[in-house]
MARLOBA-211049 format. One record per residue (C-alpha): x, y, z. Coordinates in steps of 0.02 Angstrom, whole numbers, padded with zeros to 5 digits, always signed. Example, Ala and Ser with C-alpha at 12.3 -4.5 7.8 and 13.67 -1.06 7.14 Angstrom:
2
+00615-00225+00390;+00684-00053+00357;
//
This chain:
647
+00001+00003+00001;+00063+00183-00040;-00002+00328+00052;+00043+00499+00000;-00013+00661+00093;+00039+00811+00183;-00059+00813+00351;-00102+00707+00495;-00228+00600+00387;-00090+00522+00294;+00002+00466+00451;-00157+00413+00529;-00202+00307+00377;-00024+00218+00359;-00047+00179+00546;-00212+00107+00514;-00159-00002+00361;-00013-00060+00456;-00081-00085+00639;-00255-00148+00589;-00245-00230+00423;-00063-00295+00437;-00012-00219+00267;+00158-00156+00214;+00150+00025+00185;+00252+00156+00087;+00222+00334+00163;+00263+00484+00054;+00265+00644+00147;+00350+00815+00113;+00519+00843+00181;+00541+00856+00371;+00533+01047+00376;+00378+01060+00282;+00266+00925+00356;+00161+00916+00513;+00198+00821+00665;+00128+00645+00645;+00001+00598+00774;+00040+00450+00884;-00087+00317+00853;-00130+00177+00973;-00005+00035+00958;+00105+00127+00846;+00169+00242+00992;+00325+00147+01016;+00365+00116+00835;+00328+00299+00798;+00447+00355+00925;+00581+00245+00866;+00544+00304+00691;+00574+00482+00740;+00733+00443+00829;+00800+00334+00680;+00747+00479+00558;+00845+00605+00667;+01005+00490+00674;+00989+00462+00482;+00975+00654+00447;+01125+00686+00566;+01235+00555+00488;+01193+00625+00306;+01305+00750+00208;+01212+00912+00186;+01038+00914+00120;+00967+00756+00056;+00909+00755-00128;+00727+00750-00176;+00649+00580-00167;+00771+00529-00023;+00704+00365+00067;+00722+00307+00242;+00667+00136+00298;+00625+00124+00483;+00602-00040+00561;+00440-00129+00536;+00326-00134+00389;+00325+00053+00345;+00441+00139+00230;+00451+00328+00222;+00489+00421+00075;+00515+00614+00073;+00479+00716-00081;+00418+00888-00107;+00301+00843-00250;+00227+00680-00322;+00315+00678-00487;+00319+00522-00596;+00490+00481-00531;+00438+00486-00349;+00281+00378-00382;+00395+00255-00469;+00512+00249-00326;+00373+00227-00207;+00328+00063-00294;+00167+00119-00372;+00193+00003-00529;+00176-00147-00416;+00077-00087-00267;-00104-00145-00233;-00174+00028-00191;-00136+00212-00179;-00211+00337-00062;-00184+00523-00109;-00236+00622+00038;-00156+00792+00007;-00256+00944+00064;-00239+01012-00116;-00365+00935-00241;-00261+00982-00386;-00107+00902-00323;-00211+00743-00290;-00288+00746-00466;-00123+00765-00554;-00046+00618-00451;-00190+00508-00480;-00181+00530-00675;+00005+00490-00664;-00018+00340-00550;-00150+00265-00670;-00036+00282-00817;+00109+00195-00727;-00010+00053-00668;-00183+00028-00736;-00218-00109-00617;-00195+00012-00464;-00333+00043-00340;-00339+00227-00309;-00415+00309-00157;-00422+00503-00184;-00461+00641-00062;-00561+00780-00144;-00677+00914-00068;-00759+00958-00233;-00899+00818-00248;-00947+00853-00431;-00765+00856-00496;-00734+00699-00393;-00878+00608-00483;-00797+00654-00658;-00624+00609-00607;-00681+00440-00545;-00774+00397-00709;-00617+00452-00806;-00490+00352-00711;-00607+00200-00704;-00635+00217-00891;-00441+00223-00916;-00417+00072-00808;-00545-00026-00906;-00467+00016-01073;-00297-00032-01012;-00365-00201-00946;-00439-00238-01113;-00262-00224-01182;-00189-00344-01066;-00204-00520-01124;-00150-00619-00969;-00310-00710-00918;-00359-00582-00789;-00508-00485-00779;-00550-00308-00695;-00699-00255-00603;-00772-00380-00485;-00675-00527-00568;-00547-00620-00475;-00398-00544-00567;-00376-00364-00493;-00484-00227-00429;-00425-00066-00510;-00568+00039-00449;-00566+00227-00402;-00642+00289-00242;-00657+00478-00206;-00686+00523-00028;-00694+00683+00076;-00634+00701+00258;-00760+00837+00275;-00902+00744+00214;-00851+00600+00333;-00822+00695+00488;-00956+00827+00483;-01098+00710+00531;-00998+00658+00690;-00966+00852+00734;-01141+00903+00704;-01206+00751+00807;-01085+00789+00947;-01163+00973+00958;-01342+00917+00939;-01398+00751+01012;-01517+00634+00922;-01462+00668+00736;-01465+00541+00600;-01316+00469+00511;-01325+00423+00328;-01211+00320+00213;-01256+00346+00033;-01164+00279-00120;-01207+00214-00295;-01389+00237-00249;-01376+00129-00092;-01431+00215+00063;-01410+00164+00239;-01484+00281+00371;-01445+00263+00562;-01519+00372+00692;-01458+00405+00874;-01593+00377+00997;-01598+00426+01180;-01613+00303+01313;-01800+00250+01344;-01881+00315+01503;-01957+00216+01645;-02088+00096+01571;-02045+00130+01390;-01982+00016+01268;-01848+00074+01148;-01876+00046+00962;-01745-00060+00885;-01768-00014+00710;-01704-00148+00586;-01552-00186+00718;-01452-00107+00850;-01285-00039+00781;-01215+00031+00933;-01231+00067+01125;-01179+00239+01159;-01072+00278+01314;-01160+00257+01473;-01114+00436+01516;-01148+00514+01353;-01230+00666+01418;-01142+00672+01578;-01003+00815+01578;-00892+00702+01692;-00925+00545+01586;-00820+00442+01465;-00744+00520+01312;-00819+00385+01197;-00644+00311+01137;-00578+00131+01127;-00495+00170+01288;-00655+00214+01381;-00674+00041+01455;-00845-00032+01494;-00921+00141+01504;-00876+00180+01323;-00971+00139+01165;-01006-00043+01110;-01011-00070+00926;-01119-00205+00853;-01184-00275+01021;-01283-00435+01029;-01463-00452+01093;-01415-00495+01271;-01301-00342+01283;-01438-00226+01213;-01562-00293+01338;-01443-00270+01483;-01386-00097+01432;-01519+00002+01531;-01489+00192+01531;-01388+00189+01374;-01429+00281+01205;-01425+00179+01052;-01382+00202+00866;-01504+00096+00772;-01527+00058+00581;-01674+00142+00519;-01666+00120+00335;-01589+00021+00198;-01641+00061+00030;-01590+00118-00149;-01623+00296-00191;-01614+00401-00354;-01468+00523-00357;-01515+00691-00276;-01567+00825-00401;-01498+01000-00379;-01631+01125-00317;-01574+01249-00449;-01543+01429-00421;-01593+01495-00253;-01737+01624-00241;-01741+01762-00113;-01901+01733-00010;-02039+01858-00022;-02056+01878+00164;-01873+01940+00177;-01910+02091+00056;-02002+02182+00202;-01959+02196+00386;-02077+02135+00506;-02119+02301+00570;-02157+02362+00399;-02269+02217+00370;-02370+02259+00520;-02385+02441+00450;-02463+02380+00297;-02577+02269+00389;-02640+02416+00498;-02666+02521+00350;-02762+02379+00259;-02865+02367+00417;-02903+02558+00406;-02958+02544+00225;-03078+02403+00266;-03148+02504+00415;-03167+02657+00315;-03255+02556+00168;-03378+02486+00299;-03412+02652+00368;-03447+02734+00198;-03570+02586+00155;-03665+02631+00325;-03660+02820+00290;-03701+02834+00105;-03803+02668+00084;-03694+02629-00063;-03664+02445-00118;-03506+02369-00048;-03403+02382-00215;-03459+02563-00234;-03414+02609-00054;-03242+02532-00078;-03212+02626-00240;-03261+02796-00166;-03156+02758-00012;-03002+02726-00122;-03029+02879-00229;-03031+02978-00054;-02874+02886-00001;-02773+02930-00158;-02848+03114-00155;-02918+03103-00330;-03107+03120-00293;-03210+03280-00288;-03243+03366-00119;-03396+03300-00029;-03478+03476-00039;-03667+03465-00004;-03642+03288+00061;-03696+03226+00228;-03582+03274+00367;-03536+03084+00397;-03483+03074+00214;-03379+03228+00237;-03290+03169+00401;-03256+02996+00305;-03176+03091+00166;-03063+03195+00289;-03008+03021+00372;-02978+02944+00202;-02867+03084+00160;-02768+03073+00323;-02736+02882+00293;-02684+02923+00124;-02557+03036+00190;-02494+02893+00309;-02494+02782+00168;-02364+02883+00064;-02222+02860+00186;-02255+02680+00213;-02250+02650+00026;-02083+02738+00009;-02013+02645+00152;-02069+02477+00069;-01987+02528-00104;-01821+02582-00017;-01816+02427+00088;-01856+02301-00047;-01725+02390-00151;-01593+02377-00009;-01643+02192+00011;-01601+02155-00172;-01441+02255-00153;-01388+02158+00003;-01447+01985-00053;-01266+01952-00073;-01219+02034+00097;-01205+01933+00259;-01333+01930+00392;-01300+01987+00569;-01368+01894+00717;-01541+01952+00762;-01555+02026+00937;-01679+01895+01016;-01579+01745+00952;-01551+01604+01080;-01527+01413+01085;-01423+01420+00926;-01255+01344+00886;-01105+01452+00867;-00993+01390+00722;-00813+01448+00729;-00731+01426+00561;-00815+01393+00393;-00669+01309+00296;-00685+01138+00219;-00747+01052+00379;-00851+01200+00442;-00947+01212+00277;-01003+01037+00279;-01047+01043+00460;-01148+01203+00419;-01248+01120+00284;-01279+00972+00393;-01345+01085+00537;-01463+01185+00417;-01531+01015+00354;-01584+00982+00529;-01660+01149+00544;-01541+01204+00690;-01512+01392+00709;-01328+01432+00673;-01218+01587+00694;-01046+01581+00600;-00887+01658+00659;-00746+01683+00533;-00597+01787+00517;-00563+01771+00332;-00690+01865+00225;-00645+01759+00079;-00677+01588+00168;-00767+01463+00065;-00908+01432+00175;-00964+01618+00171;-01054+01583+00009;-01154+01441+00078;-01196+01545+00235;-01260+01689+00120;-01363+01573+00020;-01442+01491+00173;-01469+01666+00263;-01362+01611+00400;-01305+01746+00515;-01112+01775+00509;-00989+01875+00620;-00829+01922+00532;-00686+01943+00656;-00545+01857+00742;-00615+01756+00883;-00467+01781+00987;-00522+01970+00999;-00637+02026+01127;-00817+02056+01081;-00821+01938+00930;-00894+01793+01024;-01014+01912+01112;-01076+01978+00942;-01124+01800+00907;-01229+01793+01057;-01116+01657+01143;-01206+01697+01314;-01373+01628+01247;-01303+01490+01131;-01343+01306+01150;-01162+01250+01097;-01001+01303+01024;-00917+01213+00883;-00741+01260+00854;-00684+01199+00691;-00541+01304+00626;-00383+01228+00561;-00286+01292+00710;-00287+01195+00873;-00233+01335+00978;-00369+01451+00910;-00499+01323+00944;-00438+01296+01116;-00421+01483+01151;-00609+01506+01093;-00669+01367+01201;-00585+01429+01363;-00641+01608+01324;-00821+01548+01291;-00816+01455+01460;-00771+01621+01547;-00937+01695+01472;-01042+01550+01504;-00965+01409+01615;-01108+01287+01568;-01092+01297+01386;-01085+01144+01276;-00917+01144+01188;-00850+01034+01039;-00666+01053+00983;-00594+00998+00811;-00412+00948+00850;-00300+00858+00732;-00195+00744+00860;-00309+00623+00948;-00204+00610+01103;-00211+00799+01108;-00390+00796+01088;-00402+00665+01236;-00293+00776+01348;-00394+00929+01313;-00550+00834+01347;-00493+00777+01512;-00425+00947+01560;-00577+01041+01522;-00693+00907+01603;-00592+00929+01766;-00598+01125+01756;-00784+01125+01706;-00864+00975+01784;-01039+01041+01756;-01023+01082+01569;-01024+00959+01419;-00856+00953+01331;-00810+00840+01181;-00660+00839+01073;-00642+00764+00900;-00493+00722+00788;-00545+00740+00605;-00410+00619+00550;-00457+00489+00679;-00640+00500+00615;-00596+00487+00436;-00435+00368+00418;-00545+00205+00447;-00649+00243+00291;-00501+00284+00181;-00414+00127+00242;-00569+00018+00208;-00578+00098+00032;-00399+00045-00002;-00445-00134+00038;-00572-00139-00112;-00724-00053-00186;-00835-00148-00075;-00830-00015+00063;-00981+00089+00056;-00947+00211+00193;-00932+00248+00374;-01032+00325+00521;-00944+00388+00673;-01000+00328+00846;-00934+00458+00969;-00747+00442+00946;-00752+00261+00857;-00811+00221+00685;-00925+00089+00613;-00891+00036+00434;-01022-00021+00298;-00970-00142+00152;-01044-00244+00017;-00952-00403-00009;-00968-00571-00096;-00991-00713+00024;-00880-00825-00077;-00705-00840-00021;-00748-00784+00162;-00747-00935+00273;-00828-00834+00415;-00984-00808+00306;-00998-00951+00172;-01105-01097+00230;-01164-01008+00395;-01330-00945+00446;-01355-00763+00462;-01366-00795+00653;-01200-00901+00650;-01109-00770+00542;-01149-00626+00665;-00996-00596+00779;-01036-00467+00912;-00911-00325+00908;-00850-00378+00734;-00978-00386+00598;-01159-00404+00563;-01256-00452+00404;-01387-00315+00362;-01463-00357+00195;-01448-00461+00033;-01427-00373-00125;-01563-00403-00258;-01452-00476-00386;-01449-00648-00306;-01634-00640-00246;-01693-00676-00419;-01603-00846-00419;-01641-00897-00231;-01778-00816-00122;-01718-00813+00057;-01901-00827+00110;-01916-00990+00014;-01837-01141+00030;-01667-01204-00005;-01575-01110+00132;-01669-01054+00268;-01856-01027+00305;-01945-00879+00394;-02006-00726+00317;-01889-00589+00266;-01939-00413+00207;-01912-00349+00036;-01878-00165+00015;-01953-00087-00143;-01778-00056-00211;-01740-00244-00221;-01642-00262-00061;-01689-00402+00053;-01669-00343+00235;-01722-00411+00405;-01656-00578+00351;-01712-00730+00452;-01571-00791+00575;-01589-00966+00487;-01554-00910+00317;-01398-00991+00247;-01267-00884+00160;-01205-00962-00001;-01048-00924-00109;-01148-00829-00237;-01233-00713-00119;-01180-00532-00105;-01222-00451+00067;-01217-00277+00146;-01142-00282+00314;-01079-00172+00462;-00911-00206+00535;-00790-00131+00660;-00615-00088+00596;-00532-00248+00657;-00683-00350+00602;-00668-00290+00426;-00487-00311+00431;-00517-00495+00466;-00644-00505+00326;-00540-00408+00191;-00368-00400+00254;-00249-00496+00148;-00113-00522+00279;-00234-00585+00399;-00318-00709+00289;-00152-00778+00223;-00088-00807+00409;-00261-00864+00463;-00254-00775+00622;-00400-00713+00724;-00421-00520+00741;-00358-00423+00882;-00482-00372+01015;-00592-00226+00952;
//
């Protein structure tokens, strides 16, 4: 496996492939003076420290500056290659021509695309995993690279086949760390949100549910995917990581564990279906109600009421029909009627009142015209937080991650106020289109968080790219409101854990959560490198649950077993059977298992009976933990026939 990147995600991904899947990894990073400090990941602590010492010794023993493309080989299964750019020579030196998969996880989309095109030319059989923020461009690049691989495969006459065949898997997977981490960050700020995995028309929706009250029975949905920490909403509770012990989250529990877990929230599978691709909503239209302020709309309503009252009074005085009375009232209102000389006194009084109301109407009309014109002119301007705003989420930073989180929060109809120091930040266009209030300013300056109404906010999401800025904002917000719910985005997971514990000790009555984006996204990237069968991932607190569609054939843990026997608590669980094999053999019928299963309109068979026997020709959708998926898909693990380490 080859991993190329310039931030913490590259190091985290390499550690995931090496420590969980047992793969040999070549890591391509910028020179030491340009790259970030790699995070210390789980079991890789000792080897990482030794690697750093070895690299320092190698640099000290070198003669002057090392040439571009210098390689160092620390002990273990990881090889490090330092290069400023991913040129064809660097990729060749990294072994792309004989590698099984290449992950391009630079923060620059253009650099990843350029390297992907070069790598596909060097090795048409290579499995590519590309980190791209631009979704639409990612789809086009995926189609282009897959087409190039297919054409190259047709020209190779060696008895192998591409695609799903047994020869090689030269698929291209485009992932975004922002899309993967955003649901977890949004769910941390607001409890009870749903998590969606959607790819190639297949949609899996999981929802987070609070623990049932006394006498209530929790709805299990299709199945229970995870038990949340016993102290999820306790400020002094566990941090939800793998080291949280028995109080931490439990992935893929069995029925006995679910029944015994009283007082715990759950993540349940709610929907498994095929959906049509999302259709763009087109150009956004400014709502009519935003043209006029609330005060001006009330003024118009009062004037309309006055006109109606005058028309009714005119009917009573002049005995005119309703239409004629309204017509005369409007003529008087706009001062275009003849004076009521010789008319009854009541008619003359009404004419005077109508003229007065007409005088009042003139400034209101003028104000409406000016306000509507100003609204159109400021349609591209940023809104300011309204005076009475409360119970909202203060979102600090609208870069790549913050933009996705903003979109997620607005999908849930959660009020948001954004704080951004850069007036050219990419998320400001989305905030302007969604009419989200924005405060432009440096959060470290006094008065910025106050302008975002932090004292009346529900929670603070600090998602800038600078850990120190996020931490400073959280500490200052706690001085303004000690019980504020705070979620921090931090690159290093160990640093995130340390910050969480310190803030929890300093503010025991306030809920504090810290999240590392690389920790949340690396498992999805690692799973994609193992094959195209990875559908996506959902975060469960500080852990990750993966979804995959795999062929039963070739997996001894599944083939020939019933659905109940194939389920391994804490490792994997079969969720559904794809429709392609259902036409040949209906699970609800004979020949493999009895019982009644439910068929989704899309063609998926979900809620399979536990007695259904999985056969080699079946293709199933399953949920798995990181180490469970490593046992199913990891080449090294299968070759050595060893069980998975404890999850």
